[in-house]
C-alpha positions as CSV (number, residue, x, y, z in Angstrom):
1,M,95.9,91.3,106.9
2,R,99.1,91.8,108.7
3,K,102.3,92.7,106.8
4,K,105.2,90.2,106.5
5,L,108.9,90.9,107.0
6,P,110.6,91.0,103.6
7,Y,113.7,89.1,104.6
8,G,115.5,87.9,101.4
9,I,112.8,89.4,99.0
10,S,114.4,91.4,96.2
11,N,111.5,91.5,93.6
12,Y,109.4,94.6,94.2
13,K,106.3,93.2,92.5
14,T,106.4,90.1,94.7
15,L,106.9,92.2,97.8
16,I,103.8,94.3,97.1
17,E,101.5,91.6,95.8
18,D,102.3,89.2,98.7
19,N,101.8,91.8,101.3
20,Y,105.3,92.3,102.6
21,I,106.3,95.5,104.3
22,Y,108.0,98.0,102.0
23,V,110.2,100.7,103.5
24,D,109.4,103.5,101.1
25,K,112.6,104.7,99.4
26,T,110.9,105.9,96.2
27,K,111.5,109.7,97.0
28,Y,115.1,109.1,95.9
29,M,113.9,108.1,92.5
30,E,112.7,111.7,92.0
31,T,116.1,113.0,93.1
32,L,117.9,110.6,90.7
33,E,115.8,111.6,87.8
34,N,116.5,115.2,88.4
35,L,120.3,114.8,88.5
36,H,122.2,116.2,85.6
37,A,124.0,112.7,85.5
38,P,121.9,110.1,83.7
39,F,124.5,107.3,83.9
40,I,124.9,106.3,87.6
41,F,126.9,103.9,89.7
42,F,126.0,103.3,93.2
43,L,127.9,101.2,95.6
44,R,126.9,99.6,98.9
45,P,127.9,96.6,101.0
46,R,126.5,93.2,100.3
47,R,122.8,92.6,101.2
48,F,122.1,96.1,101.7
49,G,118.9,96.4,99.5
50,K,120.6,97.1,96.1
51,S,118.7,94.4,94.2
52,L,115.3,95.5,95.6
53,F,116.0,99.1,94.7
54,T,116.8,98.1,91.0
55,S,113.6,96.2,91.0
56,V,111.7,99.2,92.1
57,L,113.3,101.2,89.3
58,E,112.5,98.5,86.7
59,H,108.8,98.4,87.6
60,Y,108.4,102.2,87.8
61,Y,110.1,103.0,84.5
62,D,109.0,100.0,82.5
63,V,106.7,101.0,79.6
64,K,105.1,97.6,79.9
65,A,104.1,98.1,83.6
66,V,101.9,101.2,83.1
67,D,98.7,99.2,84.0
68,D,100.2,98.0,87.3
69,F,101.3,101.5,88.4
70,D,98.5,102.2,90.9
71,K,98.7,98.7,92.4
72,L,102.5,98.7,92.8
73,F,103.0,102.4,93.8
74,G,99.8,103.4,95.4
75,G,100.6,105.0,98.8
76,T,104.3,105.5,98.1
77,Y,106.0,108.8,97.7
78,I,106.6,108.3,93.9
79,G,103.0,107.2,93.5
80,E,101.8,110.5,94.8
81,H,104.5,112.5,93.0
82,P,105.0,110.8,89.7
83,T,107.9,112.1,87.6
84,K,108.1,112.8,83.8
85,G,109.9,109.5,83.2
86,K,107.2,107.3,84.7
87,N,106.6,104.1,82.5
88,D,108.5,105.8,79.7
89,Y,111.4,103.3,79.1
90,Y,112.3,100.0,77.8
91,I,114.2,98.2,80.5
92,L,117.3,96.2,79.8
93,K,118.5,94.5,83.0
94,F,121.6,92.6,83.6
95,N,122.6,90.7,86.8
96,F,126.2,89.6,87.1
97,S,126.0,88.0,90.4
98,K,126.4,84.3,89.3
99,L,129.2,84.2,86.8
100,N,131.6,81.3,86.7
101,T,135.1,82.6,87.6
102,E,137.0,79.3,87.5
103,S,139.0,80.3,84.5
104,K,139.1,83.2,81.9
105,A,137.3,80.9,79.4
106,T,134.4,80.0,81.7
107,L,134.1,83.6,82.8
108,E,133.8,84.9,79.3
109,E,131.3,82.0,78.4
110,S,129.2,82.8,81.4
111,F,129.4,86.6,80.9
112,L,128.1,86.1,77.3
113,R,125.5,83.7,78.4
114,T,124.2,86.1,81.0
115,T,124.0,89.0,78.6
116,N,122.3,86.8,76.1
117,N,119.7,85.7,78.6
118,A,119.1,89.3,79.4
119,F,118.5,89.9,75.6
120,K,116.1,87.0,75.4
121,E,114.1,88.2,78.4
122,F,113.9,91.6,76.9
123,A,112.7,90.3,73.5
124,N,110.1,88.1,75.3
125,K,108.8,90.9,77.5
126,Y,108.3,93.3,74.7
127,N,107.2,90.7,72.1
128,L,110.1,91.4,69.7
129,T,111.5,89.2,67.0
130,L,115.2,89.9,66.9
131,N,117.8,88.6,64.5
132,Y,121.3,89.1,65.7
133,N,124.4,86.8,66.1
134,A,124.3,85.6,69.7
135,T,127.8,84.0,69.5
136,G,131.2,85.4,69.6
137,Y,132.9,88.2,71.6
138,P,130.6,89.6,74.2
139,A,131.1,93.2,73.1
140,S,130.3,92.3,69.4
141,V,127.1,90.5,70.5
142,F,126.1,93.5,72.6
143,E,126.7,95.9,69.7
144,E,124.7,93.8,67.3
145,F,121.8,93.5,69.8
146,L,121.7,97.3,70.2
147,C,121.7,97.9,66.4
148,E,118.9,95.4,66.0
149,I,116.6,97.0,68.5
150,T,117.3,100.6,67.6
151,Y,114.6,100.7,65.0
152,K,112.2,98.2,66.8
153,I,111.4,100.2,69.9
154,D,109.8,103.6,70.1
155,K,111.1,104.7,73.4
156,P,114.6,104.8,74.9
157,L,116.5,102.1,76.9
158,Y,117.0,102.2,80.7
159,V,119.9,99.9,81.4
160,I,120.0,98.5,84.9
161,I,123.1,96.5,86.0
162,D,122.9,94.7,89.3
163,E,126.1,93.5,91.0
164,Y,128.2,94.9,88.1
165,D,131.4,93.9,90.0
166,H,130.5,90.6,91.7
167,F,132.6,88.4,89.5
168,A,135.6,90.8,89.7
169,N,135.4,90.7,93.5
170,E,135.5,86.9,93.3
171,L,138.5,87.1,91.2
172,L,140.3,89.4,93.7
173,S,140.1,86.5,96.2
174,F,142.3,84.1,94.2
175,Q,143.1,85.4,90.6
176,T,144.3,89.0,90.7
177,D,146.1,88.6,87.4
178,M,142.9,87.5,85.6
179,F,141.1,90.5,87.2
180,S,143.6,92.8,85.7
181,E,143.5,91.1,82.3
182,I,139.7,91.2,81.8
183,I,139.4,94.9,82.6
184,S,142.5,96.0,80.7
185,K,142.2,98.0,77.5
186,T,141.8,94.8,75.5
187,G,139.8,92.8,78.1
188,F,136.4,91.7,77.2
189,V,134.7,93.4,80.2
190,R,136.2,96.8,79.2
191,K,135.2,96.3,75.6
192,W,131.6,95.5,76.7
193,Y,131.3,98.7,78.6
194,E,132.8,100.6,75.6
195,V,129.8,99.3,73.6
196,L,127.4,100.4,76.3
197,K,129.0,103.9,76.3
198,M,128.5,104.0,72.4
199,G,124.8,103.1,73.1
200,T,124.4,106.3,75.2
201,E,124.9,108.3,72.0
202,S,121.7,106.9,70.5
203,I,119.3,104.6,72.3
204,V,120.5,104.2,75.9
205,K,119.2,107.3,77.9
206,R,119.7,106.1,81.5
207,I,122.0,103.7,83.3
208,F,121.8,102.6,86.9
209,A,124.5,100.2,88.1
210,T,125.0,98.7,91.6
211,G,128.1,97.1,93.1
212,V,130.2,96.6,96.2
213,S,133.6,98.0,95.4
214,P,134.9,100.9,93.4
215,I,138.0,99.0,92.3
216,T,136.4,97.6,89.1
217,L,134.8,101.0,88.3
218,D,138.3,102.7,88.7
219,S,139.8,100.2,86.4
220,L,137.0,100.8,83.8
221,T,137.5,104.5,83.8
222,S,139.0,104.9,80.4
223,G,136.6,102.6,78.8
224,F,133.4,104.0,80.5
225,N,134.2,107.5,81.6
226,I,130.7,108.8,81.4
227,G,129.4,107.2,84.6
228,S,128.9,109.2,87.7
229,D,129.6,107.5,91.0
230,I,127.1,109.0,93.5
231,T,128.1,106.5,96.3
232,R,129.2,109.2,98.7
233,D,126.8,111.9,97.7
234,P,125.0,113.0,101.0
235,R,121.7,113.3,99.2
236,F,121.7,109.5,98.8
237,N,123.2,108.4,102.1
238,E,119.8,107.0,103.2
239,M,118.7,105.6,99.8
240,M,119.4,102.1,101.0
241,G,119.7,100.7,104.5
242,F,117.3,101.8,107.4
243,T,117.2,104.8,109.7
244,E,116.1,104.2,113.3
245,E,112.7,105.5,112.5
246,E,112.3,103.0,109.7
247,V,113.4,100.2,112.0
248,R,110.8,101.1,114.5
249,S,108.2,101.4,111.8
250,L,109.0,97.8,110.7
251,I,108.4,96.6,114.2
252,V,105.1,98.4,114.6
253,Q,103.8,97.1,111.2
254,T,104.5,93.5,112.2
255,D,102.3,92.9,115.2
256,T,103.4,89.3,115.9
257,M,106.7,90.0,117.7
258,N,105.2,91.5,120.9
259,L,107.8,94.2,120.9
260,V,106.4,97.1,122.7
261,G,107.5,99.7,125.4
262,D,110.8,98.8,127.0
263,A,111.1,95.6,125.0
264,L,111.0,97.5,121.7
265,D,113.6,100.1,123.0
266,D,115.9,97.3,124.2
267,A,115.7,95.5,120.8
268,V,116.4,98.8,118.9
269,E,119.3,99.5,121.2
270,E,120.8,96.1,120.6
271,M,120.5,96.6,116.8
272,R,121.9,100.1,117.1
273,K,125.0,98.8,118.8
274,N,125.5,96.1,116.2
275,Y,124.0,97.1,112.9
276,N,124.1,100.9,112.4
277,G,127.6,101.9,111.9
278,Y,127.1,103.0,108.3
279,L,127.8,106.4,107.2
280,F,128.5,106.9,103.5
281,S,129.3,110.6,103.3
282,T,131.3,112.9,105.6
283,R,128.5,115.4,105.0
284,A,125.7,113.1,106.0
285,G,124.1,113.4,109.4
286,R,122.6,110.0,110.3
287,R,124.1,106.5,110.5
288,L,122.2,103.7,109.0
289,F,121.2,100.2,110.1
290,N,122.2,97.4,107.9
291,S,118.8,96.3,106.3
292,D,119.6,92.7,106.0
293,M,120.8,92.4,109.5
294,V,117.7,94.1,110.9
295,L,115.4,91.8,109.0
296,Y,117.4,88.8,110.1
297,Y,117.2,90.0,113.7
298,L,113.4,90.7,113.6
299,K,112.7,87.4,111.8
300,S,114.1,85.6,114.8
301,Y,111.8,87.6,117.0
302,E,108.8,86.8,114.8
303,D,109.6,83.1,114.7
304,F,110.9,82.4,118.2
305,G,110.1,85.4,120.3
306,I,113.8,86.1,121.1
307,A,116.8,87.7,119.3
308,P,119.1,85.3,117.4
309,E,121.9,83.7,119.2
310,D,124.4,84.7,116.5
311,L,123.9,88.5,115.8
312,I,125.7,88.3,112.4
313,D,123.7,86.9,109.5
314,K,126.1,84.3,107.9
315,N,124.8,85.2,104.5
316,I,126.5,88.6,104.8
317,A,129.7,87.8,106.6
318,S,132.8,89.5,105.0
319,D,135.6,87.5,103.3
320,Y,138.6,89.3,104.7
321,G,140.8,87.2,102.3
322,K,139.5,89.2,99.4
323,L,140.3,92.5,101.2
324,G,143.8,91.2,101.6
325,K,144.1,90.3,98.0
326,M,143.1,93.8,96.9
327,F,146.4,95.1,98.3
328,D,148.3,93.0,95.7
329,L,146.8,95.1,92.8
330,K,149.3,97.6,91.2
331,N,151.8,98.7,93.8
332,K,151.4,96.7,97.1
333,T,153.9,99.0,99.1
334,S,152.0,102.1,98.1
335,N,148.8,100.4,99.0
336,M,149.9,99.6,102.5
337,K,151.1,103.1,103.0
338,V,147.6,104.4,102.2
339,L,146.2,101.7,104.7
340,D,148.6,103.0,107.3
341,Q,147.4,106.6,106.8
342,I,143.8,105.5,107.1
343,L,144.5,103.5,110.3
């Protein structure tokens, strides 16, 4: 049975069970686990494979997924080189990509609802009966939840946070004052991360958080100063995104494109010109192709036999207005001086 292109697929179990191609990035999980830093932030551009990677982590470390290990990871690097942490954690996963940023009240309400949904999913997955107050200040609810589960689970927590800063980036496009307020020392987001930090003293043993911008992380520093930002670590330059070898492998594994010989080389060259400008460390050696763009391009070849007319996937286009608003934070004059130096 031929493999399918995984355009838009971010659930690892679905990808494997439904016969999609998986570009194996599991060797980086071994490196992550061996780091001295267990609380990690990792930033990459939008649609760069972050959600899929968090899904891989979830299924690998989840104590509940032990019976699926061979099916999900057979033939992968980590399947052949399992680590000590395999299937040894309870997974608490948050996704902050769909919060309502219309006002401070709606944002706090949706932030609380999202965290409560994560708590409910946790309780259902592990068949736990929990009794905690799910109303009130988000940090207080989080603290009660952690206290409630401390004596009801027999293994530590691995906290996975996808799109930790999505809502904050939305605010940067039109409400910079609210952005500053919610991550200030008294802001509800800062307080929530302070509770997470407290959890690392007992039940929370690992954290992996993804996002797009370091601005929110920098603003949270005093409230969550235990996190290690490995975004520019050369060892993880290729953890997300595709190398040229991986792009060629994708094409070879999908036999419906009729891309062989010169046609394959021409397609790779066009993608190289448009999609592989990414280098995340000054000490890294290889530039990366944007994974979403590559899959978007190849999907057109698979469906229509030609490259897409518009080489830029509209789902990934940058909002330059947000970038402009970032310069209004703190001291705009100083920010512009930095920009001049960069240019």
